[in-house]
C-alpha positions in Angstrom: -5.9 -6.2 -3.0 -8.5 -4.1 -4.9 -7.0 -0.9 -3.5 -3.5 -2.0 -4.5 -4.8 -2.9 -8.0 -6.2 0.6 -8.3 -2.9 2.2 -7.1 -1.0 0.3 -9.7 -3.4 1.3 -12.5 -3.3 4.9 -11.2 0.6 4.9 -11.3 0.5 3.7 -14.9 -1.9 6.4 -15.9 0.2 9.0 -14.1 3.2 7.8 -16.1 1.3 7.8 -19.4 1.1 11.6 -19.4 4.8 11.7 -20.2 4.8 9.6 -23.5 1.6 11.2 -24.6 3.0 14.7 -24.1 6.0 13.7 -26.1 3.9 12.2 -28.9 1.8 15.4 -29.2 4.8 17.1 -30.7 4.7 14.8 -33.6 1.0 14.0 -34.4 -2.5 15.0 -33.7 -4.5 14.0 -30.5 -7.2 12.1 -32.4 -4.9 10.2 -34.7 -2.8 9.2 -31.7 -5.8 7.9 -29.8 -7.0 6.0 -32.9 -3.6 4.2 -33.1 -3.4 3.5 -29.4 -6.9 2.1 -29.0 -6.7 0.1 -32.3 -3.7 -1.7 -30.8 -5.7 -2.2 -27.6 -8.6 -3.7 -29.6 -6.2 -6.3 -31.1 -5.0 -7.2 -27.7 -8.5 -7.9 -26.3 -10.2 -9.6 -29.3 -10.3 -12.9 -27.5 -12.6 -11.3 -24.9 -15.2 -10.1 -27.4 -18.7 -10.4 -25.7 -21.6 -12.2 -27.4 -24.6 -10.5 -25.9 -26.0 -7.3 -27.5 -26.5 -5.8 -24.1 -22.8 -6.1 -23.3 -21.9 -4.4 -26.5 -24.5 -1.6 -25.8 -23.1 -0.9 -22.3 -19.5 -1.2 -23.5 -20.0 1.2 -26.4 -21.8 3.7 -24.1 -18.9 3.6 -21.7 -16.6 4.0 -24.7 -18.4 7.2 -25.7 -17.6 8.9 -22.4 -14.1 7.4 -22.3 -13.5 8.8 -25.8 -14.7 12.3 -24.7 -12.4 12.1 -21.6 -9.3 11.1 -23.6 -10.0 13.5 -26.5 -10.4 16.5 -24.3 -7.4 15.5 -22.2 -5.1 14.7 -25.1 -6.2 17.9 -26.9 -5.5 19.8 -23.8 -2.0 18.4 -23.6 -1.2 20.3 -26.8 -1.5 23.6 -24.8 -0.6 22.7 -21.2 2.1 20.7 -19.4 2.0 17.0 -18.6 2.0 17.8 -14.9 -0.9 20.2 -15.0 -3.0 18.0 -17.2 -2.7 15.2 -14.7 -3.5 17.6 -11.8 -6.6 19.0 -13.4 -7.8 15.5 -14.5 -7.7 14.6 -10.8 -10.6 17.0 -10.2 -12.9 14.3 -11.5 -12.7 12.8 -8.0 -14.9 15.6 -6.7 -17.6 14.9 -9.3 -18.0 11.2 -8.9 -19.8 11.0 -5.5 -22.5 13.6 -6.4 -23.2 11.9 -9.8 -23.2 8.4 -8.1 -25.7 9.8 -5.5 -28.0 10.8 -8.3 -28.0 7.2 -9.4 -28.9 6.0 -5.9 -25.5 5.0 -4.6 -24.8 6.0 -1.0 -21.3 7.3 -0.1 -20.2 7.0 3.6 -19.4 10.2 5.5 -15.8 9.3 6.0 -15.4 8.8 2.2 -16.8 12.3 1.7 -14.3 13.6 4.2 -11.4 11.9 2.4 -12.8 13.2 -0.9 -12.7 16.8 0.4 -9.1 16.4 1.6 -8.0 14.9 -1.7 -9.9 17.6 -3.7 -8.1 20.3 -1.7 -4.8 18.6 -2.6 -5.7 18.5 -6.3 -6.5 22.3 -6.2 -3.2 23.1 -4.5 -1.3 20.9 -7.0 -3.0 22.5 -10.0 -2.8 26.2 -8.9 0.2 26.2 -6.5 2.9 26.5 -9.1 4.5 29.4 -10.9 5.3 29.8 -14.6 3.6 27.2 -16.8 1.7 25.7 -13.8 0.3 29.0 -12.7 -2.3 30.8 -14.9 -5.1 29.0 -16.6 -5.1 28.3 -20.3 -7.1 26.8 -23.2 -5.5 23.5 -22.4 -6.7 23.7 -18.8 -10.3 24.3 -19.9 -10.2 21.3 -22.3 -8.8 19.2 -19.5 -11.7 20.1 -17.2 -14.1 18.9 -19.8 -12.2 15.7 -19.9 -12.4 15.3 -16.1 -16.2 15.7 -16.3 -16.3 12.9 -18.9 -14.2 10.6 -16.8 -16.4 11.1 -13.8 -19.5 10.1 -15.8 -17.6 7.1 -17.1 -16.6 5.9 -13.7 -20.1 6.1 -12.3 -21.7 4.2 -15.2 -19.0 1.5 -15.2 -19.4 1.1 -11.4 -23.1 0.4 -12.0 -22.6 -2.1 -14.9 -19.5 -3.9 -13.9 -21.3 -6.4 -11.6 -23.7 -7.6 -14.3 -22.1 -10.8 -15.7 -18.5 -11.2 -16.7 -16.7 -8.0 -15.9 -14.2 -8.5 -18.7 -17.0 -8.2 -21.3 -16.9 -4.4 -21.0 -13.3 -4.0 -22.1 -13.3 -4.6 -25.9 -16.5 -2.6 -26.8 -15.0 0.4 -24.9 -11.8 0.2 -26.9 -13.7 -0.3 -30.2 -15.7 2.9 -29.5 -12.7 5.0 -28.7 -10.7 3.7 -31.7 -13.5 4.2 -34.1 -14.6 7.7 -32.9 -10.9 8.8 -32.8 -10.3 7.5 -36.4 -13.4 9.2 -37.7 -12.5 12.5 -36.1 -8.9 12.3 -37.4 -10.2 11.5 -40.9 -12.6 14.4 -40.9 -9.7 16.7 -39.9 -7.4 15.3 -42.5 -4.9 14.0 -39.9 -4.7 10.4 -41.0 -1.2 9.4 -42.0 1.1 6.4 -41.7 4.3 8.5 -41.8 4.8 8.9 -38.1 8.0 9.2 -36.1 9.3 6.4 -33.9 8.3 8.5 -30.9 4.6 8.3 -31.8 4.7 4.5 -32.5 6.5 3.8 -29.3 4.1 6.0 -27.2 1.1 4.4 -28.9 2.3 0.9 -28.3 3.4 1.3 -24.7 0.2 3.2 -23.7 -1.9 0.6 -25.5 -0.4 -2.3 -23.5 0.0 -0.6 -20.1 -2.3 2.4 -19.9 -5.2 0.8 -21.9 -4.7 -2.9 -21.4 -3.3 -3.4 -17.9 -4.8 -0.4 -16.2 -8.3 -0.8 -17.5 -8.2 -4.5 -16.6 -7.2 -3.6 -13.1 -9.8 -0.9 -12.8 -12.7 -3.1 -13.9 -11.6 -5.9 -11.6 -11.3 -3.5 -8.6 -14.7 -1.8 -9.3 -16.3 -5.2 -8.7 -15.1 -5.0 -5.1 -15.1 -1.3 -4.2 -17.8 1.4 -4.0 -17.6 4.0 -6.8 -16.9 6.8 -4.5 -13.9 5.1 -2.9 -12.7 4.1 -6.4 -12.6 7.7 -7.4 -10.9 8.6 -4.2 -8.0 6.2 -4.9 -7.8 7.4 -8.5 -7.2 11.0 -7.1 -3.6 9.9 -6.7 -3.2 10.1 -10.5 -2.2 13.8 -10.5 0.4 13.1 -7.9 1.9 10.4 -10.0 1.7 12.6 -13.1 3.6 15.4 -11.2 6.3 13.0 -10.0 6.8 11.5 -13.5 6.7 14.9 -15.1 9.4 16.0 -12.7 11.5 12.9 -13.1 11.3 12.3 -16.9 10.5 15.8 -18.3 12.2 17.9 -15.7 9.0 19.8 -15.0 9.4 21.4 -11.5 7.2 21.2 -8.4 6.9 23.9 -5.8 6.5 23.5 -2.1 2.7 24.0 -2.1 2.4 21.4 -4.9 4.2 18.9 -2.8 1.8 19.7 0.0 -1.1 19.1 -2.4 0.3 15.6 -3.3 0.5 14.8 0.5 -3.1 15.9 1.0 -4.2 13.6 -1.8 -2.5 10.7 -0.2 -4.0 11.6 3.2 -7.5 11.8 1.6 -7.1 8.3 0.1 -5.9 6.8 3.4 -8.5 8.6 5.6 -11.4 6.1 4.9 -9.1 3.2 5.6 -7.8 4.7 8.8 -11.4 5.3 10.0 -12.4 1.8 9.1 -9.3 0.4 11.0 -10.2 2.4 14.1 -13.8 1.3 14.0 -13.1 -2.4 13.7 -11.9 -2.9 17.3 -14.9 -1.1 18.7 -17.3 -3.3 16.6 -15.5 -6.5 17.9 -15.8 -5.2 21.4 
């Protein structure tokens, strides 16, 4: 069930690249993030934690989450929705080494699956022609976002089991909304005169990509190791590629389809190994 919850969250995040890409043609990245996460804050006010420690951990997570979203959304100004999702998937490679530094052990078969998935992400990101081929400023910004997401996942995996897991949601959203609004104000980007495209994208991503997906992620991280969590989240670039093709008519090449298949194989590999080992353990 935890894996299925992560898959649903990942599918929603893969879809969210499409409305965010569309919104970037009408507003700035920081002001869009401020609107989106302010709406998410309103949704989760009933879950406001009371302990100062919960707020401290949640705000710290929000700092890394803000960095991830800011770099990723900024990068979408210069790159395609598909490629943004593909490069963001590289964070899967960074999570196990960072988690290892914090003392978390990752099984060998999970490392193997990680390597297969990482190869798939690279093929997805670099296997296209035209806009999906050469690197750009948007690609570099998206790499910085991937590093931020990896740090976020590791820290959340360490803190999610301490008390009520829901307590970490609202402080994260408060941090992202506040930092985004401050950045937008400093850049002179704050405005209420926005197109329906922006308001629709902010509202749908607030409910689905922020509310539903982060709820599912937090719940799943209580039951799964951080390394395996990152492995399942590696499917996000494949979902982004599919939705980019379906809704924005961004094309995929044969190698990129192969890359998506490798990501799926990498996710399934630890489960296949565990299923094969179970009969031997019972015997």
